[in-house]
N, C-alpha and C positions, 0 to 999 in steps of 0.2 A: 585387318580394319586396326584402323587408329581412330584411339578415342580422343577428339580435343579435350581440351583442360577445361572444363568448368569457367563460365565468366564471374569471375571475384566481385564485379559491382551488382549482378542480381543476385547472388548469394548473399552480400551482405544487406542489400534492399531487403531481400523474402527474411531475412534475422532482423534487422530493423520493423521491422512491418509484425511480428511474431512477438518483439517484445512489448510493442505500443498495445498489441493486442491484450496482452498478457497484464500490463498497466491498467488496462481497460478491465481487466477481470477482479484484480485486485480491489479497484475499487468499489465495485459491485461486493463484490464479498463482504470489505470494509463496511458500507451501505447497510446490508444485511444484519452484522454482526453488532451496530450499533443498535438497530432494534433489538433485535435480542436482549441486548442489554440490557435496553429500557426495560424492557416489559419484564425480565425477571428482577429485576429491582425493586417491583410494586410489593410482591408477595414476600421479598428479603423485608423491606419497609415495615410493611404489612403485620410481621410477626414479631419485631423486636423486642414484645416485653417476653417473651419465651424465652430468649437468649442468656445465658449467665449473665452475675449481675455485674461481673467483669471484663465482659464484650460490651463496649460502649456503641452508638450506634454508627459514627464516623470512623470508628476500628472496622468496623462489620462492610461499611460503603468505601473503603480507603481503595480494595482490590479493582472496584468497578471503577474508581476514579481513574486509577493507575492504565486502566484496560483504555478507558474513554481517551487518555491521552496517548494512549499508543494506535488508536484510530482515527484518531483526529493527527496523528503523523504520519497515517498512510492515503488518506483522503488528502492532506495539505498536496499541492503539486509542489515539486522541488525541483523544477527543470531549471539548469543553471546558463551561466550566461555565455559559457566558454564553446568556442568553436561555431560561432554561429555567423559566419561574414556572408553565407548570400541567403539570409532571412531578414529580408529589409524592413523595416518600422519607420516609415518616415510619412510625413503629413502630407507631401504634393509629391505622388511618384510619377514617374516618368516612361514611355519606352523601353529609354536608354538604360533603364535601370535592371528591366529582365531579361536582356540579353542573354544567350544561354553561351557561355563561354565553353569550348570544349574540352579543357582541360583534364582529363581523366586521371591524372595521378593524382590532382589537388581532390576531383570529387570523391575519388578512393579513399584518400583520406579522411574526409569529410564523412563518409560510410563509415568507418574505421572508429572514427571519436564519435558519430552518433550511438551506434552499437554498443560502444564503452559506457556513454550517458545514460543510455538506457536500461543497459544491465545491472548497474549501480541503482540506479533507480529501483529497481524490479527486488535485487536483493532486499533492500533498506525497507519496502512496502512489504515483503513477503516475512522476512523478521519482523517487524512489528505488527503485522496481522495472526503471524503463529502466538508471539507474546500475548496479546489480548486474549485471544481464545481461551490458550493454556490457563489463564488467571483466569478468567470467567468459569470456567469449566471448575478449575479445581475449586474455587470460591464457594461455590454451585453445591459442588460434593460436600465439602466441608460444613456449611451450615444445611444442608440436609440431615447430613451426621448429627449436629446440634441438636435439630427440630426432631430428630427420632427420639435420642436422648432425652430428651425436656419430656415425651410424653411418656416417658417409662418411669420420670420420675414423681 
């Protein structure tokens, strides 16, 4: 039995589709986190008179603004213009503009480039999403401790 080598273009196409789906999931998580942060800021602003005198409201809300900035970076599309010679954006296209040219080596290079671009986008989206979630949860935990201590004083 001889096994045939898997087709590289099919594998790269599947990988590109998986990256695109992961990017969409990351955007959905970022939108949910924005909602979570917005809901959690209300009680934090509401209890501003219970904080110690040396913690001003802008200082308490600064981590949430950092989280919002990271979430903005997650949702902001960052698709570079590199390697897009087969994606035409023209005012009056003709049929000849969309003729498939069977150059498999160039197509394989395009798929590799697309996978690397999507991988880079997914890395930065995931990193910014993790940073924003960690900042929000740490801030909420810290404020919960401050409010608990203020109840016993």
